[in-house]
Z-matrix of the N, CA and C atoms (Angstrom, degrees):
N
C 1 1.438
C 2 1.496 1 108.06
N 3 1.357 2 116.51 1 139.22
C 4 1.468 3 123.16 2 177.12
C 5 1.484 4 107.91 3 -86.58
N 6 1.385 5 111.56 4 139.01
C 7 1.525 6 119.34 5 174.86
C 8 1.490 7 107.87 6 -124.99
N 9 1.336 8 112.99 7 154.13
C 10 1.439 9 121.07 8 177.27
C 11 1.546 10 108.86 9 -61.48
N 12 1.315 11 115.29 10 147.07
C 13 1.473 12 118.61 11 179.36
C 14 1.495 13 115.74 12 -66.42
N 15 1.309 14 113.38 13 -20.61
C 16 1.504 15 120.69 14 -177.71
C 17 1.540 16 110.71 15 -87.08
N 18 1.352 17 117.85 16 -13.50
C 19 1.436 18 120.69 17 -176.67
C 20 1.521 19 110.05 18 -82.87
N 21 1.323 20 115.89 19 119.31
C 22 1.472 21 122.84 20 176.54
C 23 1.504 22 109.40 21 -124.51
N 24 1.322 23 117.18 22 -179.34
C 25 1.401 24 123.93 23 178.70
C 26 1.574 25 110.87 24 -120.50
N 27 1.364 26 112.22 25 126.38
C 28 1.489 27 117.69 26 177.68
C 29 1.509 28 107.64 27 -132.61
N 30 1.298 29 117.35 28 123.86
C 31 1.484 30 123.49 29 177.78
C 32 1.534 31 107.21 30 57.64
N 33 1.308 32 115.94 31 40.11
C 34 1.496 33 123.91 32 179.66
C 35 1.527 34 113.89 33 61.15
N 36 1.271 35 115.55 34 26.42
C 37 1.490 36 119.96 35 177.27
C 38 1.541 37 109.30 36 -128.03
N 39 1.356 38 117.87 37 153.34
C 40 1.461 39 119.74 38 177.67
C 41 1.573 40 109.47 39 -68.20
N 42 1.304 41 113.62 40 134.98
C 43 1.484 42 118.31 41 -178.54
C 44 1.636 43 105.33 42 -133.51
N 45 1.341 44 111.34 43 132.85
C 46 1.429 45 115.73 44 -179.51
C 47 1.533 46 108.22 45 -98.76
N 48 1.320 47 119.63 46 123.30
C 49 1.473 48 123.08 47 -178.98
C 50 1.482 49 109.34 48 -76.99
N 51 1.381 50 116.78 49 -24.98
C 52 1.475 51 118.29 50 -179.02
C 53 1.511 52 114.32 51 -67.63
N 54 1.347 53 115.75 52 -41.36
C 55 1.416 54 117.97 53 176.83
C 56 1.549 55 113.92 54 -105.31
N 57 1.341 56 112.77 55 0.32
C 58 1.462 57 121.84 56 173.96
C 59 1.525 58 115.84 57 57.30
N 60 1.403 59 113.96 58 51.28
C 61 1.375 60 118.73 59 176.88
C 62 1.524 61 113.22 60 -160.70
N 63 1.302 62 120.03 61 163.76
C 64 1.440 63 123.66 62 -179.00
C 65 1.556 64 104.11 63 -73.26
N 66 1.426 65 111.44 64 141.16
C 67 1.432 66 119.81 65 -179.25
C 68 1.535 67 108.72 66 -135.89
N 69 1.303 68 112.64 67 173.18
C 70 1.539 69 119.05 68 168.46
C 71 1.465 70 108.07 69 -99.38
N 72 1.375 71 117.69 70 160.56
C 73 1.454 72 117.63 71 179.08
C 74 1.541 73 111.66 72 -65.82
N 75 1.345 74 118.13 73 -28.13
C 76 1.495 75 116.34 74 178.13
C 77 1.522 76 111.39 75 -68.41
N 78 1.383 77 115.96 76 -30.74
C 79 1.469 78 115.42 77 173.98
C 80 1.513 79 112.10 78 -66.12
N 81 1.287 80 114.07 79 -36.79
C 82 1.496 81 118.06 80 -179.69
C 83 1.579 82 110.99 81 -66.08
N 84 1.369 83 115.27 82 -40.19
C 85 1.509 84 117.28 83 177.85
C 86 1.484 85 112.30 84 -65.50
N 87 1.357 86 116.98 85 -29.44
C 88 1.464 87 119.56 86 -175.14
C 89 1.626 88 112.26 87 -87.45
N 90 1.291 89 113.97 88 -7.25
C 91 1.513 90 120.80 89 -179.11
C 92 1.492 91 110.43 90 -64.30
N 93 1.290 92 112.61 91 135.91
C 94 1.580 93 117.59 92 173.58
C 95 1.446 94 116.27 93 -84.35
N 96 1.341 95 114.29 94 -10.06
C 97 1.527 96 118.45 95 -175.96
C 98 1.478 97 115.32 96 -105.69
N 99 1.339 98 117.16 97 10.80
C 100 1.406 99 120.44 98 -178.58
C 101 1.572 100 114.92 99 -65.22
N 102 1.289 101 113.42 100 143.73
C 103 1.467 102 117.46 101 178.01
C 104 1.467 103 105.71 102 -134.68
N 105 1.370 104 118.04 103 140.07
C 106 1.419 105 123.03 104 -178.36
C 107 1.539 106 110.51 105 -106.84
N 108 1.337 107 114.10 106 151.84
C 109 1.497 108 117.97 107 174.10
C 110 1.458 109 108.52 108 -73.54
N 111 1.282 110 118.11 109 142.66
C 112 1.484 111 121.71 110 177.06
C 113 1.513 112 106.55 111 -114.19
N 114 1.263 113 113.42 112 139.93
C 115 1.523 114 118.71 113 175.72
C 116 1.543 115 108.79 114 -78.98
N 117 1.277 116 115.69 115 125.22
C 118 1.487 117 113.36 116 174.45
C 119 1.519 118 109.52 117 -93.05
N 120 1.378 119 111.52 118 145.89
C 121 1.436 120 115.25 119 179.74
C 122 1.550 121 114.28 120 -78.20
N 123 1.303 122 117.35 121 152.08
C 124 1.396 123 119.63 122 179.64
C 125 1.574 124 107.52 123 -70.09
N 126 1.270 125 121.18 124 161.73
C 127 1.448 126 124.83 125 179.41
C 128 1.470 127 108.94 126 -65.06
N 129 1.318 128 115.94 127 -33.81
C 130 1.547 129 119.89 128 -176.12
C 131 1.451 130 106.37 129 -68.46
N 132 1.350 131 119.20 130 -48.34
C 133 1.452 132 120.94 131 -177.31
C 134 1.533 133 112.77 132 -66.53
N 135 1.356 134 115.00 133 -40.96
C 136 1.476 135 119.52 134 175.18
C 137 1.514 136 112.07 135 -59.71
N 138 1.309 137 116.98 136 -40.16
C 139 1.451 138 120.50 137 177.39
C 140 1.520 139 114.06 138 -66.75
N 141 1.381 140 115.92 139 -40.02
C 142 1.452 141 117.64 140 176.28
C 143 1.544 142 109.84 141 -64.50
N 144 1.290 143 118.55 142 -42.21
C 145 1.493 144 117.78 143 -179.84
C 146 1.503 145 113.11 144 -67.09
N 147 1.314 146 119.44 145 -32.36
C 148 1.420 147 123.75 146 178.33
C 149 1.589 148 112.94 147 -66.92
N 150 1.343 149 113.51 148 -36.15
C 151 1.430 150 120.17 149 -175.59
C 152 1.511 151 115.82 150 -105.31
N 153 1.307 152 116.93 151 30.52
C 154 1.521 153 119.71 152 -178.22
C 155 1.517 154 112.11 153 -67.36
N 156 1.307 155 113.15 154 137.52
C 157 1.449 156 119.90 155 175.56
C 158 1.630 157 106.48 156 -134.76
N 159 1.315 158 111.27 157 173.55
C 160 1.469 159 114.77 158 -177.38
C 161 1.500 160 109.84 159 -130.04
N 162 1.338 161 114.80 160 137.57
C 163 1.445 162 121.13 161 175.49
C 164 1.549 163 112.99 162 -83.03
N 165 1.321 164 115.34 163 -11.08
C 166 1.437 165 126.25 164 -171.37
C 167 1.556 166 110.68 165 -93.44
N 168 1.414 167 115.37 166 -30.06
C 169 1.475 168 119.65 167 -177.32
C 170 1.530 169 107.74 168 -150.52
N 171 1.324 170 114.84 169 155.33
C 172 1.392 171 122.64 170 175.00
C 173 1.542 172 112.16 171 -98.55
N 174 1.317 173 114.94 172 -14.68
C 175 1.542 174 121.00 173 178.49
C 176 1.465 175 110.05 174 -96.56
N 177 1.234 176 118.38 175 99.04
C 178 1.439 177 126.04 176 179.95
C 179 1.552 178 109.60 177 -94.30
N 180 1.317 179 118.11 178 9.37
C 181 1.466 180 120.12 179 178.23
C 182 1.550 181 115.60 180 -99.35
N 183 1.350 182 113.16 181 -12.12
C 184 1.465 183 119.37 182 -177.09
C 185 1.525 184 112.29 183 -125.71
N 186 1.308 185 117.35 184 147.84
C 187 1.450 186 121.22 185 177.12
C 188 1.478 187 113.44 186 -54.84
N 189 1.302 188 121.22 187 129.33
C 190 1.422 189 124.22 188 179.77
C 191 1.572 190 112.65 189 -65.63
N 192 1.335 191 114.01 190 -26.13
C 193 1.489 192 118.33 191 -173.06
C 194 1.511 193 111.79 192 -94.21
N 195 1.351 194 117.59 193 -40.92
C 196 1.427 195 119.63 194 -173.15
C 197 1.471 196 115.66 195 -120.34
N 198 1.285 197 119.69 196 -12.05
C 199 1.447 198 124.59 197 176.48
C 200 1.529 199 115.98 198 90.57
N 201 1.355 200 119.04 199 -8.56
C 202 1.393 201 121.11 200 179.29
C 203 1.558 202 113.09 201 -70.34
N 204 1.288 203 119.41 202 177.04
C 205 1.421 204 120.94 203 -176.46
C 206 1.441 205 111.22 204 -64.48
N 207 1.333 206 120.51 205 134.88
C 208 1.493 207 124.12 206 -177.80
C 209 1.487 208 108.36 207 -72.40
N 210 1.372 209 117.36 208 135.13
C 211 1.428 210 122.49 209 176.29
C 212 1.523 211 110.35 210 -115.60
N 213 1.287 212 117.38 211 -26.42
C 214 1.454 213 123.19 212 -177.79
C 215 1.537 214 115.27 213 -140.93
N 216 1.330 215 115.92 214 150.79
C 217 1.412 216 118.25 215 172.65
C 218 1.508 217 112.01 216 -105.76
N 219 1.302 218 117.92 217 125.42
C 220 1.429 219 124.22 218 -174.83
C 221 1.465 220 110.86 219 -99.51
N 222 1.348 221 116.74 220 120.57
C 223 1.491 222 120.20 221 178.38
C 224 1.519 223 103.55 222 -83.47
N 225 1.388 224 114.86 223 131.33
C 226 1.473 225 119.45 224 -176.53
C 227 1.496 226 107.53 225 -63.92
N 228 1.285 227 122.23 226 -41.86
C 229 1.485 228 123.64 227 179.48
C 230 1.510 229 107.86 228 -102.50
N 231 1.344 230 113.79 229 123.28
C 232 1.533 231 120.49 230 -177.39
C 233 1.505 232 107.89 231 -96.72
N 234 1.373 233 113.04 232 -174.60
C 235 1.408 234 121.36 233 174.19
C 236 1.551 235 113.49 234 64.38
N 237 1.368 236 111.08 235 -131.98
C 238 1.438 237 116.56 236 -177.53
C 239 1.537 238 112.80 237 -69.85
N 240 1.318 239 116.68 238 -11.66
C 241 1.514 240 118.32 239 177.26
C 242 1.501 241 112.44 240 -100.62
N 243 1.266 242 118.17 241 5.85
C 244 1.459 243 119.30 242 -177.88
C 245 1.518 244 113.74 243 -58.12
N 246 1.347 245 116.55 244 -43.21
C 247 1.422 246 120.52 245 179.72
C 248 1.528 247 109.89 246 -65.88
N 249 1.334 248 119.65 247 -38.69
C 250 1.454 249 123.31 248 179.25
C 251 1.586 250 107.35 249 -64.52
N 252 1.318 251 116.70 250 -40.53
C 253 1.468 252 122.06 251 178.17
C 254 1.554 253 109.16 252 -55.84
N 255 1.298 254 114.59 253 -47.58
C 256 1.492 255 118.81 254 178.88
C 257 1.565 256 111.16 255 -66.93
N 258 1.354 257 115.74 256 -40.64
C 259 1.483 258 120.40 257 -175.52
C 260 1.514 259 109.90 258 -61.90
N 261 1.380 260 113.91 259 -41.09
C 262 1.517 261 118.82 260 -175.41
C 263 1.530 262 110.45 261 -96.16
N 264 1.286 263 119.29 262 10.33
C 265 1.487 264 125.57 263 177.01
C 266 1.570 265 114.57 264 63.62
N 267 1.296 266 115.92 265 34.67
C 268 1.451 267 119.36 266 174.90
C 269 1.500 268 109.08 267 -93.53
N 270 1.377 269 112.23 268 75.16
C 271 1.494 270 122.69 269 -175.88
C 272 1.457 271 108.97 270 -132.00
N 273 1.343 272 118.75 271 146.81
C 274 1.439 273 124.88 272 174.32
C 275 1.535 274 110.75 273 -125.23
N 276 1.346 275 116.85 274 135.09
C 277 1.422 276 117.78 275 173.38
C 278 1.474 277 111.33 276 -81.81
N 279 1.394 278 119.17 277 127.99
C 280 1.537 279 120.57 278 -175.81
C 281 1.561 280 104.83 279 -135.15
N 282 1.353 281 111.08 280 150.71
C 283 1.439 282 114.44 281 165.90
C 284 1.512 283 110.64 282 -77.38
N 285 1.350 284 114.38 283 168.96
C 286 1.474 285 114.16 284 -173.49
C 287 1.507 286 112.81 285 -64.45
N 288 1.339 287 118.27 286 -33.28
C 289 1.454 288 120.57 287 -179.09
C 290 1.529 289 112.53 288 -66.26
N 291 1.341 290 114.08 289 -47.06
C 292 1.507 291 119.74 290 179.61
C 293 1.493 292 110.24 291 -65.95
N 294 1.362 293 118.19 292 -38.51
C 295 1.482 294 120.59 293 177.00
C 296 1.501 295 112.07 294 -62.76
N 297 1.278 296 118.96 295 -46.94
C 298 1.466 297 120.40 296 -173.50
C 299 1.557 298 108.29 297 -74.47
N 300 1.370 299 122.72 298 -26.56
C 301 1.372 300 123.49 299 175.11
C 302 1.504 301 114.00 300 -73.55
N 303 1.396 302 116.85 301 -35.03
C 304 1.416 303 120.50 302 -172.97
C 305 1.543 304 117.57 303 -104.28
N 306 1.287 305 119.29 304 -14.85
C 307 1.467 306 116.24 305 -166.42
C 308 1.530 307 109.98 306 -69.85
N 309 1.356 308 119.01 307 -22.71
C 310 1.462 309 118.60 308 175.74
C 311 1.509 310 112.57 309 -112.68
N 312 1.340 311 118.71 310 16.01
C 313 1.453 312 124.38 311 176.55
C 314 1.552 313 110.80 312 -81.91
N 315 1.328 314 119.74 313 114.69
C 316 1.383 315 121.38 314 -171.62
C 317 1.589 316 111.92 315 -68.63
N 318 1.351 317 116.54 316 -29.22
C 319 1.518 318 117.66 317 176.37
C 320 1.580 319 111.47 318 -66.63
N 321 1.364 320 113.54 319 -45.37
C 322 1.420 321 122.27 320 178.13
C 323 1.505 322 110.59 321 -59.07
N 324 1.403 323 119.55 322 -47.55
C 325 1.403 324 125.20 323 -178.01
C 326 1.522 325 110.10 324 -65.90
N 327 1.348 326 118.99 325 -46.06
C 328 1.458 327 119.62 326 -179.91
C 329 1.505 328 112.25 327 -62.37
N 330 1.371 329 118.20 328 -40.13
C 331 1.459 330 118.49 329 177.46
C 332 1.481 331 110.72 330 -57.07
N 333 1.430 332 118.85 331 -50.82
C 334 1.389 333 121.60 332 -175.63
C 335 1.500 334 114.93 333 -71.97
N 336 1.352 335 115.88 334 -26.74
C 337 1.522 336 119.03 335 174.11
C 338 1.548 337 107.33 336 -65.71
N 339 1.320 338 119.15 337 -46.00
C 340 1.439 339 121.44 338 179.37
C 341 1.490 340 111.74 339 -64.41
N 342 1.279 341 118.12 340 -40.81
C 343 1.413 342 124.12 341 -179.90
C 344 1.539 343 112.26 342 -59.95
N 345 1.352 344 110.40 343 -46.78
C 346 1.467 345 118.44 344 -178.70
C 347 1.586 346 108.75 345 -64.67
N 348 1.343 347 116.99 346 -41.33
C 349 1.465 348 119.58 347 -177.53
C 350 1.613 349 107.20 348 -69.38
N 351 1.293 350 118.16 349 -37.62
C 352 1.481 351 115.85 350 175.31
C 353 1.532 352 109.43 351 -63.55
N 354 1.349 353 121.53 352 -41.41
C 355 1.457 354 121.16 353 178.23
C 356 1.474 355 109.09 354 -61.02
N 357 1.327 356 118.35 355 -44.53
C 358 1.460 357 120.17 356 177.01
C 359 1.489 358 113.62 357 -52.36
N 360 1.368 359 116.78 358 -50.79
C 361 1.455 360 122.90 359 -173.99
C 362 1.554 361 109.41 360 -70.22
N 363 1.344 362 120.84 361 -25.22
C 364 1.427 363 120.53 362 175.39
C 365 1.576 364 112.87 363 -84.78
N 366 1.366 365 120.31 364 -31.92
C 367 1.408 366 119.86 365 -171.33
C 368 1.519 367 117.17 366 -122.53
N 369 1.347 368 118.70 367 -14.85
C 370 1.400 369 118.13 368 -173.16
C 371 1.547 370 113.38 369 -117.16
N 372 1.339 371 117.49 370 -53.02
C 373 1.437 372 120.38 371 -176.93
C 374 1.575 373 113.19 372 -165.72
N 375 1.276 374 114.25 373 -162.48
C 376 1.429 375 119.52 374 -175.03
C 377 1.552 376 109.59 375 -89.87
N 378 1.305 377 115.68 376 171.31
C 379 1.465 378 121.14 377 177.58
C 380 1.563 379 109.74 378 -65.41
N 381 1.239 380 118.23 379 -37.87
C 382 1.513 381 119.94 380 179.41
C 383 1.533 382 108.02 381 -62.95
N 384 1.309 383 120.28 382 -42.10
C 385 1.396 384 123.52 383 178.05
C 386 1.524 385 111.50 384 -62.07
N 387 1.338 386 116.14 385 -39.92
C 388 1.460 387 121.11 386 -177.67
C 389 1.605 388 106.47 387 -65.09
N 390 1.307 389 114.77 388 -46.37
C 391 1.490 390 118.96 389 179.22
C 392 1.459 391 112.65 390 -63.88
N 393 1.280 392 116.59 391 -29.08
C 394 1.497 393 119.13 392 179.12
C 395 1.518 394 109.51 393 -72.91
N 396 1.341 395 117.35 394 -32.56
C 397 1.508 396 120.67 395 -178.75
C 398 1.448 397 110.23 396 -85.44
N 399 1.362 398 119.67 397 -47.73
C 400 1.458 399 120.84 398 -174.93
C 401 1.516 400 116.03 399 -101.53
N 402 1.360 401 115.64 400 2.59
C 403 1.415 402 124.88 401 168.00
C 404 1.621 403 111.10 402 65.65
N 405 1.331 404 119.45 403 21.14
C 406 1.437 405 119.03 404 176.66
C 407 1.521 406 110.95 405 -166.54
N 408 1.333 407 118.22 406 153.21
C 409 1.361 408 125.23 407 178.86
C 410 1.518 409 108.56 408 -104.15
N 411 1.323 410 121.20 409 102.54
C 412 1.429 411 123.18 410 -173.73
C 413 1.637 412 111.86 411 -82.78
N 414 1.299 413 119.24 412 -5.54
C 415 1.431 414 122.56 413 -179.32
C 416 1.498 415 109.62 414 -92.10
N 417 1.303 416 116.52 415 -18.80
C 418 1.481 417 121.17 416 -179.73
C 419 1.533 418 110.74 417 -82.83
N 420 1.307 419 115.06 418 126.95
C 421 1.496 420 118.16 419 179.63
C 422 1.443 421 110.67 420 -130.70
């Protein structure tokens, strides 16, 4: 949970450094001057995001599914494998509508996970190496 940068704890109670007194959490939520800490990205991750490419298409300006103007780049592998997805160019350009419809769709994700693994095995390395990097075999059912 994100907390305001001014919210501290004194004597096991919430304390606002901005107004210099004990407050309740509801007072903090209602404050107009709250500021939240932002996580900064590492240089390595920022560099990967800036230089994303796709092994599935050369046109990163149009949605891969519908052909409209691309608004987002969808990494095939999410979560802890997102950086690996960018590193090995397993990325799809999608418009906002296609991305929001498909990013949590298990059929869409399974299809692209298998397609990425097949690409890996044909062009990059062995199945064992894929499993070592992505921690799973998506072709095995």
